[in-house]
Each structure stands twice: as structure tokens, then as C-alpha cells.
VEXDREN-2710 file (C-alpha; in Angstrom, 1 decimal):
% VEXDREN-2710
k/r/px/py/pz
1/UNK/29.2/24.1/31.8
2/UNK/30.1/22.7/28.3
3/UNK/29.3/19.0/28.1
4/UNK/30.8/16.7/25.5
5/UNK/27.9/15.4/23.3
6/UNK/27.5/11.7/22.8
7/UNK/24.8/12.1/20.2
8/UNK/23.8/14.8/17.5
9/UNK/20.0/15.5/17.2
10/UNK/19.2/16.8/13.9
11/UNK/15.7/18.9/13.9
12/UNK/14.7/19.9/10.3
13/UNK/12.1/22.7/10.8
14/UNK/9.9/24.5/8.3
15/UNK/7.1/26.6/9.4
16/UNK/6.4/24.6/12.3
17/UNK/6.0/27.1/14.9
18/UNK/2.8/25.6/16.5
19/UNK/4.9/22.5/17.1
20/UNK/8.7/22.8/17.6
21/UNK/8.3/24.0/21.4
22/UNK/6.8/20.5/22.0
23/UNK/9.9/18.8/20.1
24/UNK/12.3/20.8/21.9
25/UNK/10.9/20.3/25.4
26/UNK/11.1/16.7/24.8
27/UNK/14.7/17.0/24.3
28/UNK/15.2/19.1/27.3
29/UNK/13.6/16.3/29.3
30/UNK/15.8/13.4/28.1
31/UNK/17.4/11.4/30.7
32/UNK/20.7/11.4/28.6
33/UNK/22.3/14.6/29.1
34/UNK/25.1/14.5/26.8
35/UNK/23.7/15.7/23.5
36/UNK/23.7/18.6/21.1
37/UNK/20.5/19.6/19.0
38/UNK/20.9/21.2/15.5
39/UNK/17.8/23.0/14.6
40/UNK/18.0/23.6/10.8
41/UNK/15.6/26.2/9.9
42/UNK/15.1/25.4/6.1
43/UNK/14.0/28.9/5.0
44/UNK/10.8/29.2/7.3
45/UNK/8.3/32.1/6.4
46/UNK/6.8/31.9/9.9
47/UNK/8.6/32.8/13.2
48/UNK/9.9/29.2/13.9
49/UNK/13.2/30.6/14.3
50/UNK/12.0/33.0/17.0
51/UNK/10.5/30.0/19.1
52/UNK/13.9/28.3/18.8
53/UNK/16.3/31.1/20.0
54/UNK/15.2/31.0/23.7
55/UNK/16.1/27.4/23.8
56/UNK/19.6/28.4/22.3
57/UNK/20.0/31.1/24.8
58/UNK/19.3/29.4/28.0
59/UNK/20.9/26.0/26.8
60/UNK/24.4/25.8/25.0
61/UNK/23.4/22.3/23.8
62/UNK/20.9/23.9/21.4
63/UNK/22.0/25.4/18.0
64/UNK/20.0/27.3/15.4
65/UNK/21.2/26.8/12.0
66/UNK/19.4/28.8/9.1
67/UNK/19.5/28.1/5.3
68/UNK/17.5/28.6/2.1
69/UNK/14.6/26.2/1.8
70/UNK/15.6/23.1/0.1
71/UNK/13.4/20.4/1.5
72/UNK/13.6/17.8/4.2
73/UNK/16.8/15.8/3.0
74/UNK/18.5/19.1/2.4
75/UNK/18.0/20.1/5.9
76/UNK/18.8/16.8/7.4
77/UNK/22.3/16.7/5.2
78/UNK/22.9/20.2/6.4
79/UNK/22.3/19.4/9.9
80/UNK/24.4/16.4/9.9
81/UNK/27.4/17.9/8.2
82/UNK/27.6/20.4/11.4
83/UNK/27.3/17.5/13.8
84/UNK/30.3/16.9/16.2
85/UNK/29.4/13.0/17.3
86/UNK/29.6/9.7/16.0
87/UNK/25.8/9.1/16.5
88/UNK/23.0/10.7/14.6
89/UNK/19.3/11.0/16.0
90/UNK/16.6/12.5/13.7
91/UNK/13.7/14.3/15.1
92/UNK/11.1/16.0/13.1
93/UNK/10.1/19.4/14.4
94/UNK/6.6/18.2/15.0
95/UNK/7.1/14.9/16.8
96/UNK/8.2/14.2/20.4
97/UNK/10.8/11.9/22.1
98/UNK/10.0/10.1/25.3
99/UNK/12.4/10.8/28.1
100/UNK/14.4/7.7/27.5
101/UNK/14.5/7.7/24.0
102/UNK/18.3/8.8/23.5
103/UNK/19.7/6.9/26.6
104/UNK/18.2/3.8/25.5
105/UNK/19.3/3.9/21.8
106/UNK/22.9/5.1/22.6
107/UNK/23.4/2.3/25.3
108/UNK/22.6/-0.2/22.4
109/UNK/25.0/1.2/19.9
110/UNK/27.7/1.7/22.6
111/UNK/27.2/-2.3/23.5
112/UNK/26.9/-3.6/20.3
113/UNK/29.3/-2.6/17.4
114/UNK/27.5/-4.7/14.6
115/UNK/24.4/-2.5/14.9
116/UNK/24.3/0.3/12.8
117/UNK/20.8/1.6/13.3
118/UNK/18.4/1.4/16.2
119/UNK/14.8/2.2/16.4
120/UNK/11.8/1.7/18.6
121/UNK/8.1/1.3/18.5
122/UNK/6.1/4.3/18.2
123/UNK/2.6/5.8/18.4
124/UNK/0.7/8.5/16.4
125/UNK/-0.7/11.7/18.1
126/UNK/-3.3/14.0/16.8
127/UNK/-2.5/17.6/15.9
128/UNK/-3.4/18.5/19.5
129/UNK/-0.8/16.2/20.9
130/UNK/-3.5/13.7/22.1
131/UNK/-2.5/10.0/21.2
132/UNK/-4.5/7.9/18.8
133/UNK/-4.9/4.1/18.4
134/UNK/-2.3/4.1/15.6
135/UNK/0.6/2.0/16.9
136/UNK/3.7/1.1/15.0
137/UNK/5.6/-1.8/16.4
138/UNK/8.5/-1.7/14.1
139/UNK/8.5/-5.5/13.7
140/UNK/10.1/-6.5/10.1
141/UNK/8.0/-8.9/8.0
142/UNK/11.3/-10.5/6.3
143/UNK/14.4/-11.9/8.1
144/UNK/16.6/-10.1/5.5
145/UNK/16.4/-6.1/6.2
146/UNK/16.8/-5.1/2.8
147/UNK/13.8/-7.1/1.8
148/UNK/11.9/-6.2/4.8
149/UNK/12.4/-2.6/4.0
150/UNK/11.5/-2.9/0.5
151/UNK/8.1/-4.4/1.7
152/UNK/7.6/-2.0/4.3
153/UNK/9.6/0.8/6.0
154/UNK/9.6/-1.0/9.3
155/UNK/11.3/2.3/11.0
156/UNK/8.2/3.8/10.3
157/UNK/8.8/7.4/10.4
158/UNK/11.7/10.0/10.3
159/UNK/12.0/10.6/14.0
160/UNK/12.4/7.0/15.2
161/UNK/16.0/6.0/14.3
162/UNK/19.4/6.8/15.8
163/UNK/22.4/5.7/13.8
164/UNK/26.1/5.7/13.5
165/UNK/27.5/8.9/11.6
166/UNK/29.8/6.7/9.5
167/UNK/26.5/5.3/7.7
168/UNK/25.8/8.8/6.4
169/UNK/29.2/9.1/5.1
170/UNK/29.3/5.6/3.5
171/UNK/25.9/6.0/1.5
172/UNK/26.3/9.8/0.9
173/UNK/23.4/11.1/3.0
174/UNK/19.8/11.7/2.4
175/UNK/18.9/12.0/-1.6
176/UNK/17.9/15.6/-2.1
177/UNK/15.9/14.8/-5.3
178/UNK/13.5/12.8/-3.7
179/UNK/10.5/14.6/-2.2
180/UNK/7.8/12.3/-1.0
181/UNK/6.3/11.4/2.3
182/UNK/8.7/9.0/3.8
183/UNK/10.4/7.7/0.6
184/UNK/13.8/9.9/1.4
185/UNK/13.8/7.9/4.7
186/UNK/13.2/4.6/2.8
187/UNK/15.9/5.3/0.2
188/UNK/18.5/5.9/3.0
189/UNK/17.9/2.7/4.8
190/UNK/17.6/0.8/1.7
191/UNK/21.3/2.0/0.9
192/UNK/22.5/1.0/4.4
193/UNK/20.7/-2.3/4.4
194/UNK/22.3/-3.2/0.8
195/UNK/25.8/-3.0/2.3
196/UNK/24.8/-6.2/4.4
197/UNK/27.5/-5.5/7.2
198/UNK/25.4/-3.2/9.3
199/UNK/22.4/-4.5/11.4
200/UNK/19.2/-2.8/12.3
201/UNK/18.1/-3.3/15.9
202/UNK/14.4/-2.8/17.0
203/UNK/13.5/-1.8/20.6
204/UNK/9.8/-3.0/21.6
205/UNK/9.1/-0.2/23.7
206/UNK/7.2/2.8/22.6
207/UNK/9.9/5.5/22.7
208/UNK/8.6/8.2/20.5
209/UNK/5.4/10.0/19.1
210/UNK/4.8/11.1/15.5
211/UNK/2.4/13.6/14.8
212/UNK/-0.4/13.4/12.1
213/UNK/-1.1/16.9/11.0
214/UNK/-4.2/18.3/9.4
215/UNK/-4.2/20.8/6.7
216/UNK/-6.1/22.1/3.6
217/UNK/-4.2/20.1/1.0
218/UNK/-4.4/16.3/0.5
219/UNK/-1.6/13.8/0.0
220/UNK/0.1/14.1/-3.4
221/UNK/0.0/10.4/-3.8
222/UNK/0.9/10.2/-7.3
223/UNK/4.2/12.1/-6.5
224/UNK/4.7/9.7/-3.7
225/UNK/4.3/6.8/-6.1
226/UNK/6.9/8.1/-8.4
227/UNK/9.3/8.7/-5.3
228/UNK/8.6/5.2/-4.0
229/UNK/9.2/3.6/-7.6
230/UNK/12.5/5.6/-7.8
231/UNK/13.7/4.0/-4.4
232/UNK/12.5/0.6/-5.4
233/UNK/14.3/0.6/-8.8
234/UNK/17.4/2.0/-7.2
235/UNK/17.6/-0.7/-4.6
236/UNK/16.9/-3.1/-7.4
237/UNK/19.9/-2.0/-9.4
238/UNK/22.3/-2.1/-6.4
239/UNK/21.3/-5.8/-5.6
240/UNK/19.5/-7.5/-8.5
241/UNK/20.3/-10.8/-7.3
242/UNK/18.7/-10.6/-3.9
243/UNK/15.9/-8.7/-4.9
244/UNK/14.5/-10.3/-8.1
245/UNK/12.7/-13.1/-6.6
246/UNK/10.8/-10.5/-4.4
247/UNK/10.2/-7.5/-6.7
248/UNK/6.6/-8.4/-7.5
249/UNK/5.8/-8.7/-3.8
250/UNK/7.6/-5.1/-3.2
251/UNK/5.5/-3.6/-5.7
252/UNK/2.3/-5.0/-4.2
253/UNK/3.1/-3.5/-0.9
254/UNK/3.9/-0.3/-2.3
255/UNK/0.5/-0.3/-4.0
256/UNK/-1.1/-1.2/-0.6
257/UNK/0.4/1.4/1.1
258/UNK/-0.5/4.0/-1.7
259/UNK/-4.1/2.8/-1.6
260/UNK/-4.2/3.1/2.3
261/UNK/-3.0/6.8/1.8
262/UNK/-5.6/7.4/-0.8
263/UNK/-8.4/6.3/1.5
264/UNK/-6.8/8.7/4.1
265/UNK/-7.0/11.5/1.7
266/UNK/-10.5/10.7/0.7
267/UNK/-9.9/9.4/-3.0
268/UNK/-11.8/6.1/-2.9
269/UNK/-11.3/5.7/-6.7
270/UNK/-7.8/6.0/-6.7
271/UNK/-7.6/3.7/-3.6
272/UNK/-9.5/0.8/-5.7
273/UNK/-6.9/1.3/-8.6
274/UNK/-3.9/0.8/-6.3
275/UNK/-5.6/-2.2/-4.5
276/UNK/-6.3/-3.8/-7.8
277/UNK/-2.6/-3.2/-8.7
278/UNK/-1.5/-4.7/-5.6
279/UNK/-3.7/-7.8/-6.2
280/UNK/-2.2/-8.1/-9.7
281/UNK/1.3/-8.1/-8.5
282/UNK/0.9/-10.4/-5.5
283/UNK/-2.3/-11.1/-3.8
284/UNK/-0.8/-13.4/-1.3
285/UNK/0.2/-10.2/0.9
286/UNK/-3.5/-9.9/1.7
287/UNK/-3.7/-13.3/3.7
288/UNK/0.0/-13.3/4.9
289/UNK/-0.2/-9.8/6.4
290/UNK/-3.0/-8.6/8.7
291/UNK/-2.2/-5.0/7.9
292/UNK/-2.5/-5.4/4.1
293/UNK/-6.0/-7.4/4.6
294/UNK/-7.0/-4.3/6.8
295/UNK/-6.3/-2.1/4.0
296/UNK/-8.1/-4.3/1.5
297/UNK/-11.2/-4.3/3.8
298/UNK/-11.1/-0.6/4.3
299/UNK/-11.0/0.2/0.5
300/UNK/-14.0/-2.2/-0.2
301/UNK/-15.7/-0.7/2.9
302/UNK/-14.6/2.9/2.1
303/UNK/-17.6/4.8/3.6
304/UNK/-16.9/3.0/7.1
305/UNK/-13.0/3.6/6.8
306/UNK/-13.8/7.5/6.1
307/UNK/-15.7/7.5/9.3
308/UNK/-13.1/5.9/11.5
309/UNK/-10.3/8.1/10.0
310/UNK/-12.4/11.4/10.9
311/UNK/-13.1/10.2/14.3
312/UNK/-9.1/9.3/14.8
313/UNK/-7.6/12.1/13.2
314/UNK/-10.1/15.0/12.6
315/UNK/-12.3/16.1/9.7
316/UNK/-9.6/17.9/7.6
317/UNK/-7.8/16.2/5.2
318/UNK/-4.0/15.4/6.0
319/UNK/-1.0/16.6/4.6
320/UNK/2.7/15.1/4.1
321/UNK/5.2/16.4/6.6
END
């Protein structure tokens, strides 16, 4: 029986044969049944599509869309343009929803018309699916969502938010020119926040898990730096009066984030360079924000930090999704 969907779940997928079954199974287990799933196979060279097809065959809510490889933003845009509903949920193919994820978010969007984006707390899982101690509360560190996002992407990762389809149309979708770990998301949320008439709403409960994957290549931190700088500069051009007083602090938070990624990928010298830049931009973030202080301590005590990371995430270097 055909069910009229309330939300479209867009699942970009590129060479994720080892993980996508878990992601789609988590959708089958949703307490909200009125959804459609648009899996966008972005030119995979493995058998990702073959793993998706049985879901489509037994459940008409699942659809497989295939296209040439164009990157994460391209796949998301392609999926959203095929969506039939007013609400869009994003689920990366290696992440997992808890059973009440969609129901809780859709109920909130249905009840508060001023909310454009709703998200929740989340937790990281290892490559094998086991949970880690890494927890993202999603709590903004500033009252203005534009400034808060410029300091830190409080939504956290690409599988967390559910938003109104009209926002996608208003800001023009995800920027397909940006290719950096998370900066595509940040740029999208910054453009929404700059409009000012849409609210972001945080649900405190943990409703999704994001997977930290291992691979043989490390983060391309320098490319991420260029990507994040581009996002910050564009945000400033859109809202110069709002952002001029906090621009140096925004760069301090960016360098702190890049330092943390550098430590994660094992490049201590690069981490120290980014920490020094953060201190030069605004050293106050290290005594106002516990997470920033933790990054500072981790960089200064790099050998101990490497040990903790290995114990938590495994011995191989990490790769961006």
C-alpha cells in the first residue's frame, strides 16, 4: 500500500557497501512510517547499488537514484530535487538514526512554524558500530545562530538536521564547489541563518549516530582550511555589520578546529601552527570554551592525545567522509 510521505530522507552514497545496510535498516525501524528514502548512488565503483536494491524491491518507500560522481553536495542536491515532500532529512550512508529520529523532528516542525531547522544531540560510533565517548550536545555557544555557526557548526555533522524544503529553494541548495569535511554543511546553514527569519531548534536527546571511519589516508586539513575560509568570507559578505565584531573570534575557532583535526591525523607540527594562529586571533576562546581548552591541552600534550585517539578510534588514520 502506498503511503503519502511527510518527509524525504536523502542518502548520498559513494562506495559505502560496508555501511549502507545499517543506515537503511535504521530507516526501516523508524517509528514514523510516512517517509520516502532517496538513495543517491554518486557514481560508486563498488557494489553499493546492489546492496540498496533489495530495500527498494521489498519497500516502495525506498528509491535508488544513480548519477555520475559529483561529490557530496551534488548528490544531496540531486536527491532533494527528486523529493516529493515539504521536509528534508539528511542521512549519510555510513551513519544511523535512532528509531524516533524522524518522528520527533517532524512533530516539532509541524507544531512550530518559525522553526526552519531541527536537530538533536548525537554520538560518534567506531567503524565497527560500537559507540565512543565522543558526544555532541549541539548546544550553540552564542545566541545569534549566524554567529554561533561561524564559531562552531553546532549541528555537528551531515546526518543530524531535518529542515523545510523551502529553505533549500531559498538559499539555492548545497554549494557544489565546496569539498571539505563538513564545510558544505556549514555553508548551507550559514546561508539559512543569514536570512534571520528562520529559527534553529535543538532537541537535547541523542537521536543519531555518526560513524568515524578509518582509512589509509589522512585528513586533507589544508584543503579544509581553504574551504572553511571560503565559507566564513561568504558569510561576512552577506552580513558584514553583524559579523565584523566577531570575525577574529570566528577565525580563532576555525584554527582551533583545524588544530584538532591535525592532531587526529597525527600531524603535531601542523596542529601547533594552527593553535598559534588561534591564539593570535582571539586567545579568550581557550578560557571561555572548555572544548577549545581541551584542544589546546591536547596539542601541547600531543603524545598523550595520540594514545587516547588510538584507543578510541583505532590505530589507522582517519579520512573525511
